[in-house]
LODOGU-61293 format. One line per 5 residues: number of its first residue (from 1); their letters; for each residue x, y, z of C-alpha. Coordinates in nm, 3 decimals, padded with zeros to 5 digits. Each point is the difference from the previous one (the first is absolute). Example, Ala and Ser with C-alpha at 12.3 -4.5 7.8 and 13.67 -1.06 7.14 Angstrom:
BEGIN
1) AS) 01.230/-00.450/00.780 | 00.137/00.344/-00.066
// end
This chain:
BEGIN
1) XXXXX) 03.047/00.904/01.263 | -00.373/-00.021/-00.107 | -00.220/00.305/00.065 | -00.207/-00.064/00.312 | -00.372/-00.022/-00.065
6) XXXXX) 00.049/00.070/-00.373 | -00.144/-00.239/-00.256 | -00.003/-00.037/-00.376 | -00.330/-00.132/-00.142 | 00.001/-00.109/-00.362
11) XXXXX) -00.351/-00.011/-00.142 | -00.108/-00.176/-00.323 | -00.240/00.292/-00.079 | -00.082/00.345/00.131 | -00.197/-00.086/00.318
16) XXXXX) -00.247/00.287/-00.022 | -00.289/00.019/-00.022 | -00.044/-00.327/00.194 | -00.280/-00.139/-00.213 | 00.105/-00.355/-00.087
21) XXXXX) 00.139/-00.300/00.185 | 00.379/00.026/-00.005 | 00.035/00.378/00.035 | -00.245/00.006/00.289 | 00.244/-00.216/00.195
26) XXXXX) 00.296/00.217/-00.098 | -00.161/00.336/00.065 | -00.145/-00.082/00.346 | 00.327/-00.164/00.097 | 00.186/00.322/-00.086
31) XXXXX) -00.256/00.207/00.194 | 00.025/-00.218/00.313 | 00.382/-00.016/-00.007 | 00.016/00.378/-00.036 | -00.213/00.027/00.320
36) XXXXX) 00.270/-00.207/00.173 | 00.253/00.271/-00.094 | 00.175/-00.210/-00.262 | 00.157/00.215/-00.278 | -00.098/-00.159/-00.332
41) XXXXX) 00.171/00.036/-00.332 | -00.262/-00.123/-00.247 | 00.099/-00.130/-00.346 | -00.293/-00.045/-00.240 | -00.025/-00.143/-00.349
46) XXXXX) -00.213/00.228/-00.222 | -00.200/-00.123/-00.289 | -00.384/00.025/00.027 | -00.039/00.251/00.289 | 00.116/00.362/00.035
51) XXXXX) 00.261/00.117/00.254 | -00.166/00.087/00.332 | 00.100/00.290/00.227 | -00.228/-00.156/00.267 | 00.267/-00.259/00.070
56) XXXXX) 00.248/00.268/00.103 | -00.202/00.050/00.318 | 00.120/-00.339/00.123 | 00.346/-00.031/-00.161 | 00.336/00.177/00.029
61) XXXXX) 00.029/-00.029/-00.378 | -00.185/-00.163/-00.285 | 00.191/-00.127/-00.302 | -00.159/-00.111/-00.328 | 00.121/-00.239/-00.263
66) XXXXX) -00.141/-00.076/-00.342 | -00.103/-00.362/-00.046 | 00.137/-00.134/-00.324 | -00.239/-00.116/-00.276 | 00.276/-00.151/-00.212
71) XXXXX) -00.139/-00.305/-00.178 | 00.337/-00.167/00.041 | -00.071/-00.047/00.373 | -00.254/-00.262/-00.096 | 00.277/-00.223/-00.127
76) XXXXX) 00.226/00.031/00.302 | 00.042/-00.293/00.242 | -00.078/00.254/00.275 | -00.378/00.037/00.052 | -00.148/00.286/-00.192
81) XXXXX) -00.144/00.170/00.313 | 00.349/00.023/00.140 | 00.202/00.067/-00.317 | -00.214/00.297/-00.097 | 00.084/00.161/00.335
86) XXXXX) 00.374/-00.009/-00.055 | 00.169/00.327/00.114 | 00.363/00.079/00.066 | -00.109/00.333/00.141 | -00.208/-00.183/00.255
91) XXXXX) 00.301/-00.210/00.111 | 00.219/00.316/00.024 | -00.259/00.178/00.220 | -00.053/-00.303/00.225 | 00.372/-00.015/00.062
96) XXXXX) 00.048/00.375/00.044 | -00.226/00.005/00.311 | 00.109/-00.279/00.238 | -00.324/-00.131/00.138 | -00.203/-00.330/-00.006
101) XXXXX) -00.193/-00.067/-00.317 | -00.348/-00.135/-00.023 | -00.090/-00.130/-00.345 | -00.376/-00.013/-00.075 | -00.050/-00.330/-00.182
106) XXXXX) 00.234/-00.199/-00.215 | -00.076/00.264/-00.269 | 00.249/00.237/00.148 | 00.292/-00.224/00.078 | 00.210/00.036/-00.320
111) XXXXX) 00.276/00.186/00.203 | 00.066/-00.325/00.187 | 00.100/-00.167/-00.329 | 00.263/00.265/-00.052 | 00.154/00.090/00.334
116) XXXXX) 00.039/-00.075/00.372 | -00.111/00.270/00.236 | 00.170/00.082/00.335 | -00.327/00.070/00.157 | -00.249/-00.278/00.084
121) XXXXX) -00.256/-00.077/-00.263 | -00.366/-00.104/00.063 | -00.284/-00.089/-00.232 | -00.383/00.030/00.027 | -00.139/-00.295/-00.192
126) XXXXX) -00.336/00.102/-00.145 | -00.066/-00.345/-00.151 | 00.162/-00.337/-00.067 | 00.068/00.164/-00.340 | 00.033/-00.318/-00.214
131) XXXXX) -00.331/-00.129/00.135 | -00.163/00.338/-00.062 | 00.109/00.002/-00.365 | -00.101/-00.360/-00.045 | -00.342/00.099/00.122
136) XXXXX) -00.010/00.297/-00.245 | 00.082/-00.242/-00.281 | -00.293/-00.219/00.099 | -00.240/00.294/00.011 | 00.121/00.162/-00.326
141) XXXXX) -00.186/-00.072/-00.333 | 00.244/00.192/-00.224 | 00.250/-00.257/-00.125 | 00.293/00.237/-00.019 | -00.056/00.133/00.356
146) XXXXX) -00.050/-00.355/00.121 | 00.336/-00.102/-00.148 | 00.168/00.300/00.158 | -00.139/-00.087/00.348 | 00.108/-00.363/-00.037
151) XXXXX) 00.357/00.101/-00.091 | 00.010/00.265/00.268 | -00.111/-00.256/00.262 | 00.280/-00.233/-00.106 | 00.264/00.277/00.017
156) XXXXX) -00.132/00.124/00.339 | 00.017/-00.344/00.156 | 00.373/-00.021/-00.084 | 00.070/00.365/00.086 | -00.156/-00.028/00.344
161) XXXXX) 00.330/-00.136/00.129 | 00.112/00.366/00.018 | -00.173/-00.004/00.343 | 00.304/-00.185/00.135 | 00.183/00.333/-00.018
166) XXXXX) -00.239/00.195/00.230 | 00.017/00.029/00.375 | -00.375/-00.014/00.055 | -00.320/-00.088/-00.186 | -00.336/00.158/00.101
171) XXXXX) -00.279/-00.220/-00.129 | -00.353/00.138/-00.042 | -00.221/-00.298/00.098 | 00.017/-00.308/00.221 | -00.009/-00.230/-00.303
176) XXXXX) 00.296/00.175/-00.159 | 00.188/00.015/00.333 | -00.016/-00.378/00.008 | 00.138/-00.024/-00.350 | 00.288/00.248/00.042
181) XXXXX) 00.098/-00.127/00.343 | 00.019/-00.357/-00.130 | 00.242/00.114/-00.269 | 00.201/00.287/00.164 | -00.030/-00.072/00.371
186) XXXXX) -00.044/00.226/00.308 | 00.090/00.318/-00.182 | -00.360/00.000/-00.122 | -00.262/00.192/00.201 | -00.369/00.038/-00.059
191) XXXXX) -00.096/00.371/-00.014 | -00.373/00.048/-00.080 | -00.094/00.220/-00.291 | -00.001/00.375/00.063 | -00.324/00.185/-00.076
196) XXXXX) -00.211/00.301/00.100 | -00.129/-00.132/00.333 | -00.284/00.244/00.043 | -00.232/-00.036/00.308 | -00.274/-00.252/-00.067
201) XXXXX) -00.335/00.161/-00.037 | -00.350/-00.134/-00.085 | -00.137/00.273/-00.231 | -00.327/-00.182/-00.059 | -00.148/-00.339/00.079
206) XXXXX) -00.109/-00.062/-00.361 | 00.138/00.057/-00.343 | -00.169/-00.053/-00.328 | 00.260/-00.163/-00.229 | 00.290/-00.236/-00.031
211) XXXXX) 00.349/00.145/-00.060 | 00.303/-00.152/-00.175 | 00.307/00.225/-00.028 | 00.339/-00.064/-00.147 | 00.269/00.106/-00.249
216) XXXXX) -00.145/-00.110/-00.335 | 00.342/00.007/-00.167 | 00.066/-00.329/00.180 | -00.112/-00.318/-00.173 | -00.104/-00.171/00.327
221) XXXXX) -00.225/00.301/00.090 | -00.155/-00.003/-00.344 | -00.068/-00.371/00.030 | -00.154/00.054/00.345 | -00.225/00.284/-00.132
226) XXXXX) -00.123/-00.212/-00.285 | -00.064/-00.289/00.237 | -00.217/00.228/00.218 | -00.182/00.146/-00.301 | -00.092/-00.358/-00.107
231) XXXXX) -00.131/-00.067/00.351 | -00.211/00.308/00.058 | -00.111/00.088/-00.356 | -00.331/-00.200/00.022 | -00.067/00.098/00.363
236) XXXXX) -00.200/00.285/00.150 | 00.314/00.135/00.177 | 00.182/00.317/-00.102 | 00.375/-00.061/-00.056 | 00.247/00.291/-00.019
241) XXXXX) 00.347/-00.063/-00.146 | 00.244/00.279/00.090 | 00.345/00.068/-00.123 | 00.234/00.291/-00.082 | 00.055/-00.166/-00.334
246) XXXXX) -00.262/-00.080/-00.265 | 00.039/-00.323/-00.190 | -00.153/-00.216/-00.269 | -00.256/-00.136/00.252 | -00.193/00.327/-00.037
251) XXXXX) -00.168/-00.156/-00.306 | -00.111/-00.296/00.211 | -00.122/00.220/00.286 | -00.214/00.208/-00.243 | -00.194/-00.313/-00.109
256) XXXXX) -00.168/-00.020/00.346 | -00.239/00.248/00.158 | 00.092/-00.100/00.358 | 00.379/00.032/-00.042 | 00.179/00.335/00.004
261) XXXXX) 00.356/00.130/-00.031 | 00.138/00.280/00.220 | 00.325/00.174/-00.073 | 00.202/00.069/00.317 | 00.197/00.320/-00.038
266) XXXXX) 00.071/00.062/00.369 | 00.021/-00.196/00.327 | -00.304/00.185/00.124 | -00.208/-00.135/-00.291 | 00.092/-00.348/00.097
271) XXXXX) -00.081/00.070/00.366 | -00.347/00.129/-00.101 | -00.064/-00.329/-00.189 | 00.102/-00.201/00.304 | -00.244/00.195/00.213
276) XXXXX) -00.291/-00.053/-00.239 | 00.060/-00.368/-00.087 | -00.158/-00.271/00.211 | 00.232/-00.277/-00.117 | 00.355/-00.014/-00.131
281) XXXXX) 00.043/-00.306/-00.212 | 00.377/-00.076/-00.032 | 00.124/-00.273/-00.226 | 00.350/-00.097/-00.117 | 00.140/-00.296/-00.182
286) XXXXX) 00.351/00.053/00.137 | 00.103/-00.079/00.357 | 00.273/00.259/00.028 | 00.088/00.244/00.279 | -00.292/00.167/00.170
291) XXXXX) -00.242/00.196/-00.204 | 00.005/00.363/00.114 | -00.354/00.030/-00.135 | -00.108/-00.251/00.272 | 00.145/00.218/00.280
296) XXXXX) -00.150/00.311/-00.157 | -00.347/-00.162/-00.008 | 00.032/-00.122/00.361 | 00.082/00.349/00.122 | -00.244/00.198/-00.209
301) XXXXX) -00.271/-00.233/-00.126 | -00.276/-00.220/00.134 | -00.039/-00.370/-00.077 | 00.254/-00.192/-00.195 | -00.044/-00.311/-00.218
306) XXXXX) 00.338/-00.144/-00.102 | 00.131/-00.316/-00.160 | 00.261/-00.234/00.153 | 00.297/00.140/-00.190 | -00.085/00.349/00.119
311) XXXXX) -00.006/-00.075/00.375 | 00.173/-00.328/00.067 | 00.300/00.034/00.239 | -00.058/00.378/00.047 | -00.127/-00.018/00.361
316) XXXXX) -00.312/00.181/-00.121 | -00.209/-00.303/-00.091 | -00.251/00.047/00.294 | -00.086/00.352/-00.113 | -00.129/-00.107/-00.345
321) XXXXX) -00.264/-00.224/-00.150 | 00.171/-00.278/-00.200 | -00.146/-00.088/-00.340 | 00.168/-00.150/-00.305 | -00.267/-00.100/-00.252
326) XXXXX) -00.282/00.198/-00.169 | -00.258/-00.177/00.215 | 00.188/00.068/00.327 | 00.056/00.371/-00.087 | -00.367/00.056/-00.082
331) XXXXX) -00.111/-00.184/00.317 | 00.227/00.217/00.216 | -00.109/00.311/-00.184 | -00.365/-00.071/00.071 | 00.076/-00.072/00.366
336) XXXXX) 00.208/00.323/00.052 | -00.263/00.223/-00.162 | -00.240/-00.124/00.265 | 00.246/00.113/00.270 | 00.092/00.337/00.144
341) XXXXX) 00.370/00.087/00.051 | 00.021/00.041/00.378 | 00.225/00.158/00.263 | 00.082/-00.357/00.116 | 00.158/-00.070/-00.336
346) XXXXX) 00.208/00.317/00.032 | 00.127/-00.107/00.346 | 00.086/-00.346/-00.136 | 00.209/00.159/-00.279 | 00.173/00.242/00.240
351) XXXXX) 00.127/-00.295/00.207 | 00.132/-00.197/-00.293 | 00.145/00.299/-00.193 | 00.234/00.097/00.287 | 00.232/-00.263/-00.145
356) XXXXX) 00.022/00.222/-00.315 | 00.092/00.322/00.178 | 00.236/00.206/-00.227 | 00.156/00.171/00.301 | 00.091/-00.333/00.156
361) XXXXX) 00.143/-00.126/-00.331 | 00.212/00.307/-00.044 | 00.144/-00.037/00.356 | 00.091/-00.360/-00.083 | 00.179/00.106/-00.325
366) XXXXX) 00.194/00.273/00.192 | 00.099/-00.259/00.263 | 00.119/-00.250/-00.260 | 00.193/00.245/-00.214 | 00.152/00.219/00.271
371) XX) 00.054/-00.253/00.272 | 00.335/00.045/00.174
// end
């Protein structure tokens, strides 16, 4: 008999601190489910982030597993992001405590290739993974990385059939809900991205620079940053590019007096940049999932300029200024710097963002997993 209100969550990474896309969704989901008195056994793959005692506040127990870096995994028919998270110990622990299992992303589903669980199994899909890796290949300039992404996309497209083994799929955007429901039916449910839903505040009507923030280890974000540098480099506007990771684009940034790089060491540092910026210019070349940076900017920043692939099919289109070309972005930038960010804009956002309430999303997950 499964443990009542007990849940395994298997995370692709250690979800703390919540400072980039995927782990933001995982961490705030854990936090909200904990507030609903769900006992969480958290299983994390450990590779580029240290173990975190902060997670123990929300979980009955936190388990850690080393992610493999074996080069042989590259030559497996199983996608690399799944093969390198192979763990017999994880399977044993999932079976030892009889409770539903929520896998975070295809990344963590290797146990489904090895065994059948008595408990019901669910998955949070963070992307249409083969499309995501196809997009990474298109953005990547390094030929070896490009080849890896192309092969990974091919493997992931075939591997995705593993979703036939799960009892429920929680998609992260309306666009992806449509895709998964068309393939896997009514067991798919759209659950908006979890995030830090702070009260909306207007800290000042005017800011003095444009902000772009993102994880500069990701090729799509690097491409987006270079695209914005090319747009603003000959303008009179100040552009700040912020990331927790430095990258090769620092050399390009240093060529221009009106463009600056800010290292984000803490969430508070990012929040301060949001308060000071007048415009967040958000660009992506991949239409995948929903970008957590968009929700972050809507809750904490002022005006937003975004391209079609960033906002299409998110339900947030009306809260952003749409611009795709250099000319459109510069035109929108000039217009917004002539405007003050008003309380009316805050009220407009509050109404629309009720659809992205983490507390409502957690209640929906609890209902779907623990329904009688």
